[in-house]
N, C-alpha and C positions, 0 to 999 in steps of 0.2 A: 349513344343509347345503351341501357343494360340489356343484355340478353336474358332470356327467361328460360327456366327449366321448362323441359318439353311437356307441358300439361295443360289440356283446356281446364279452365276455372270450374266448368260445371261437373267435371268428374272427379274433382278432388275435395276430400273432406279434411278440414283444418281444426285441431284440438287448440282451444284457446283455454289457457288455465286461469282460473280466478275471474271468470267472465263477468262477475259482479262489480269489480273494480273499474275505476275512473278510465284508465288507459284501455284496459282489455275491453271494455264496453265499446270504445271508440274503434278498436281493431275490429272486432266482431261486426260491428255496423258496416264498416267500409268492405270487409271480406264479403258479407251478404250482399251489399250492392254491387260486388263484381261478379257475382254468380257462384261463389264458394259454398259448400255445405259447412255450417260450422257446429262443432259440439263444444260446449262449455263446460268445464269443471266448476263445481259449486261444493262448499262443505256442507251445506244444507239445501235439500230440494224444496224446501218452503219458499225459497227466494225466488223460483223460477218465474212464476207468473209475473212477478214485479219486473224481472230482468228482461222478459220477453216483450212486455208491453213497451218498455224503454227502448229497447233496440229495433223494434219493428214498428215504432209508431209513425215513421215517415215511409216505410216502405212494408206494408203490410204482407206482400208476396213473400217477405223472407222468413215468414213464420214457419213454413213448411221445412225450410232448410236450416232451421236452428233446433237443435236438440241439447239436452243436459245430462250430465252423469255426476254422481255424488263421488268426490275424491278429496282426500285432506293431505297437505304436503307432509304432515306428521306420520302418516300410516302408509302402509304398502297397498292396503286394500283400495280396489277400484281403479287402479292406474292401468292395469293391462287391459281391463274391459274399455276404459276410455280411450286408449290408444288403437284399439282394434279397427283396422279399415281406414285410419287416417294417413294422409299422404304427407301432411306437415303437421309441426307442432310449434304454436307461438307460446313459450312459457314465461309469463309475465308477473303470476302471482309471486309476493315474496312480502314478508313482514316489514311494515314501515311503520316505527314507533312515533307517537305525538311527541314524546319527550325522551329522556334517558330512561332505559329499560331497568327494571329491578334486577333482571338477570340477563346481563350481555351475552354470556356464552349461550344461553337458551336461544335468544335471538339468531346469533351466528349459526348455531347448529341447525336450527330451523330452516333457515335460508340455504345453507350448503347442503343439508341433507336432503331437503326438498328438491333442489335442483337436481340432484344426483339420482333420486327417485324418479323424477320425470324422464331424465336422459336415458336411465336404464330401461325403462319401459318402451321409450322411443327407439332405442336401438333393437331391443326384442322385437318390436313390431315392424322394424325395417323401413322406417319412414323416410322421405326423401331429404328432409331438412329439418332441423330444430333451430328456430330464432330464440334466443334468450334475451330477456330484457336485464341489462346489468344498470349502470347508472355512471354519471362522471364523478359519483362518489368513490368509484373504482379507479379513477384516473388523475383526480385534482389534488391529492393529499400526500405527495411523496417528495421525492427531489426534483421534480420537474419545474418548469417556469411556464407562465402564462405567455401566449394562449397554448393551453394543453392540447395534447394530440393523443391518438391512439397507442403510441409508443410510450406513453406515461402510465405508471401505476402509482395507486396509494400504498404506502407503506403500512401495513396493518399492524407493525410494531411500534409505530411512531406514537407520540402523545397526541398528534392530530388526529389520529384515526378513532373516530368516536365509534361505538357498537354498531351504529348503522353503517359507517364508512367500511368497517371492517367485515360486516356480514355481506355487503355487496362485493367487496374485493375477494374475499375467499371463496365465496359461492361462485363467482365467475372464474377464478383461477382453478377450482376443482372442476368445473364444467370443461374447460380447455384441457386439462389434465385426462379427463375421462374421454374426450373426443379423440385426443390423440392416440390413446391406448386401443381404443375400439374401432377406430375409423369412422366415427359418427360425423355426419355432415352437420357443422354447426356454424351460425354465425350470431354475433352478438351486437345489440344496440346499446349504448350508453347516452341515455337521454339526460338533458338538463333538467332543471326543475319545471314540472308541467303544469301549465295553466290552461285555460281554454274552457269552452262551453260545457257545462254540466248536461248530464243525461236525465239527472233526476234530482230529488233534494238532498241526496247523500254527497257528502264532500270529503276529502282527506285533507293531509297536514299542509299541502302546498296551497291549495284554494282556501283553506282555513286561515291561513296568513292574511290574504284579502279580506277575508270576513271579519278578523279582529281589527284590521286597520280601518276598514270602512264603518264598523260599529262603534268606533271612537274608544277602543281597550287599549290602543297604543299610542301615548301622546309623544313620545320620542323612540327613536329606534336606534339600534347599535350600527356602527359602521361595518356592516356585513353585507355581502352580495352574491350573486350566483348568476349562471347563464340561463336564460328561460326558453322553453319551447311550447309552441301550442300542442295540445293534446292529438289535434287532428293531423298535424304534420309528424308527429311521433309515432301514430298509428300507421300513417303512410310509409313511414321508413321501414318499419317491421315487415309490411306487406312486400315491399320492395327487395327487401333482404331475403324474404322467404323465396322469391322467385329469380332473383339475379343470380347468373352462373358465378359470377366472378365474387360474390360474396362470401363463398365457402372458405371457411377457416379465418373469417376476417372479424375485426371490431369496428364498430362506426359510432363515433360521437355525433349525436344529434342535438343540435341547440342553435341559440340565436345570440342575441347581445348579452352583455353582462350588465346587470344592474344592481346598484346599492339600493338598500331598502328604501332610503329617502327619495331614490330616483322613482322607484315603484309607486311609491305614495304621490309623487309629483304628477305621474302619468294618471292616476286615478283622481286626483284632484282636479286636473284639466279636463278629464272626460266626463266627470260627474260632479259638477261644481255644486250641487246641492250637498253633497256629502264632504265637501272640502273642510269645513269646519272641524269634522270629525276625525279627519286623517292627521297622521303624524306630522309634525312641523320641524321637528329638529333631531340631532343625533345625541345619543348618550355617549359621552367621552369613553373611549376604549379603556382607559384606565378604571374608570368606574365599573364597567362591565368584568373586568378582571377582579376587581374587589368584592364584587358580588358572587363570583364563581363558587366559592366554598358554600354558600348557601342556596344558591339557585341552579338547578339542574340545567334550565335553558341557558343561563350563561356559560355553564361548563361545556355545552355542546359546540358553542362557537367561539370560545376565547382563543383558540389557535389559529383561526381563519379571519379575526379582526384585521381591517385595513388590508387585507390580501386580495389582489387581483386573481380571479378565478375565472377568467375568460377562457373560452375554448375555440378550438379551430375545427370547422366541419368541411374543410376542403376534400377529405376522402370520400365523404358521403355524397357530396356534389359529384365528384370524379366517377366514383364507381356505380353508385346508385341513381344518378341522375336526380337527386334529392334536392329539392328546395324548400325554404320555409317561408311562410308569409311575415308580414311586418310583425316585429316583437311586440309592439304596443296592442296589436289585435288581440293577442291571447290574453293579456292582462285585462284588458276592457271586456272581453267575451266572458271571463271568469266572474268579473264584478256584475255584469249584466244577468248572468244566471242567477247569482245570489240574489239580486234585487227581485228578479221575476219568480223566483221560488219563495220569496218572503222570508230570506234566511239572514238578513241583516237587522240585527236589534240595536237600535241607536241609543245611546245612553241619554 
């Protein structure tokens, strides 16, 4: 079992950055259920009522333990106030582009400088620990081989490093440099592609892929794959890393099985047979995807990962955090069911 930092949950306030996001919302919900006070950062306070209703729908008692503060990763204003009185920080907010961004350097700068802005404020506030959300985007695209581990790093100078992969890698490296220089207590979570149940009708890039598949917008898919993880399990890993003494100075890959896109479609077809006819049934040959790359930003994002096994090892998270994941298919099904329940699948 993992040892916990010596604190009763009821006495601790946790800052969760970007609380309106998919993963952040699940982290906040689990923290509230465990008795923590949660302070969430938002770029605009107009979103607070929606976020509060989504997070506290199952546990109205959590309403009093939840508060919001306005802070933007691009500006210093608000961060010192956000951190005041917090024992922990879970920094999950980071830009995630739907496609290749027009300005790659801007994406990288926002991720790196945003992380450092939060870490500086956390250090000044004397928090007990910061948990930073990185990604397997920072482990899987360098000289390592599958299954990738925490000792692997993406090479930000390589052709394989898309702007998003570079942003996650450089932000995490900057965070480790800052922590070593200042003595900040830091742990990092590197999740796989996150699926699972939505908290509301908003969804991001990963769940958007399932939405496109089930809406009949993808007849065939490239031979591209990734390790999946349920958002509830990813949230649980962050909270375990927050309170596990042995997580200090460590990064943890959080993921499940590796799925080719066609295998993802097969899980959906089996679980939701009424949508089977709309789902992709074949693969686009890799040579064709490469041929399309000069004209297609989507193709350019994946051409260097075509046919590549990007599976990961989560042995360290099992050993140190006592973390376990639910069956892989559960998170894929849960995303699809949420999309159906919220009426977000528009069939062709």
